[in-house]
C-alpha positions as CSV (number, residue, x, y, z in Angstrom):
1,M,18.4,31.6,-2.2
2,A,16.3,32.5,0.9
3,T,13.9,29.8,2.2
4,E,10.5,30.9,3.4
5,E,9.8,30.0,7.0
6,P,6.6,30.1,9.0
7,K,6.0,33.5,10.7
8,Y,6.5,33.6,14.5
9,T,6.9,36.0,17.4
10,V,9.8,35.6,19.9
11,L,8.3,35.4,23.4
12,T,11.6,35.0,25.3
13,Q,15.2,34.8,24.4
14,V,18.1,33.6,26.6
15,D,21.5,33.3,24.9
16,D,20.9,31.2,21.8
17,F,17.5,29.8,23.0
18,E,14.2,31.3,21.8
19,L,10.7,30.6,22.9
20,R,8.5,31.2,19.9
21,R,4.8,31.5,19.2
22,Y,4.1,30.4,15.6
23,D,1.2,31.9,13.5
24,E,-1.4,29.4,12.3
25,Q,-0.1,26.9,9.8
26,L,-1.6,24.6,7.3
27,V,0.0,21.2,7.3
28,A,-0.2,18.9,4.2
29,Q,0.9,15.3,4.7
30,T,0.7,12.0,2.8
31,W,1.5,8.4,3.6
32,V,3.5,6.4,1.0
33,S,5.0,2.9,1.1
34,G,8.5,1.7,0.1
35,D,12.1,2.1,1.0
36,Q,13.3,5.6,2.1
37,D,14.5,6.7,-1.3
38,S,11.4,5.7,-3.3
39,A,9.0,6.8,-0.6
40,S,10.6,10.2,-0.2
41,R,10.5,10.8,-4.0
42,E,6.9,9.7,-4.3
43,G,5.8,11.6,-1.2
44,F,7.4,14.8,-2.3
45,K,5.8,14.5,-5.8
46,V,2.3,14.1,-4.2
47,L,2.9,17.1,-1.8
48,A,4.4,19.3,-4.5
49,D,1.4,18.6,-6.8
50,Y,-1.0,19.6,-3.9
51,I,0.8,22.8,-2.8
52,F,1.2,24.0,-6.4
53,G,-2.5,24.1,-6.8
54,N,-3.9,20.6,-7.5
55,N,-6.2,20.8,-4.5
56,T,-9.7,22.1,-3.5
57,A,-10.1,24.9,-0.9
58,P,-13.3,25.1,1.3
59,S,-14.6,27.6,-1.3
60,G,-14.5,25.0,-4.0
61,D,-11.6,26.7,-5.8
62,S,-8.1,25.4,-6.0
63,S,-5.4,27.3,-4.2
64,K,-1.6,27.4,-4.3
65,I,0.0,27.1,-0.9
66,S,3.3,28.8,0.1
67,M,6.2,26.3,0.2
68,T,7.9,26.8,3.6
69,V,10.4,24.8,5.6
70,P,10.5,22.4,7.3
71,V,9.6,19.5,5.1
72,T,9.9,16.4,7.3
73,M,9.9,12.6,6.7
74,Q,9.2,10.0,9.3
75,A,9.4,6.2,9.0
76,D,6.4,4.3,10.4
77,N,7.8,1.5,12.4
78,K,4.8,-0.8,12.2
79,E,5.4,-4.5,12.2
80,S,5.2,-5.3,8.5
81,D,7.3,-6.2,5.5
82,N,6.9,-2.8,3.9
83,E,8.2,0.4,5.3
84,S,5.9,3.4,5.3
85,Q,7.1,7.0,5.0
86,K,5.2,10.0,6.3
87,N,6.0,13.1,4.4
88,C,4.8,16.4,5.9
89,H,4.9,20.0,4.5
90,D,4.2,22.8,7.0
91,S,3.0,26.0,5.4
92,T,1.6,29.3,6.5
93,S,-1.6,30.2,4.7
94,Q,-4.6,32.5,5.0
95,Y,-6.7,29.4,4.9
96,A,-4.9,27.9,7.9
97,T,-7.2,26.2,10.5
98,R,-4.8,24.1,12.5
99,Q,-2.0,25.1,14.9
100,W,0.9,22.9,15.9
């Protein structure tokens, strides 16, 4: 099964290195608490719900968002008893307003 990736233009290629310019992307992210397993499950559920249409676009309508890779997780190393997990989903979209 092919995985959809953000669209990009190769600016320069040398051997196996590519310098790329990515099109605009929409980034959905959430913060959840817990150990890595429970936080990644909970974060993915929240993001999946959002990208499959449980959201509100600027027009007031809901909108499905393309699911593309990468989906990343990052532990928040704050000094606390609970670990936090940042779950991010990067997606191309006609509604994109933010470029990474």
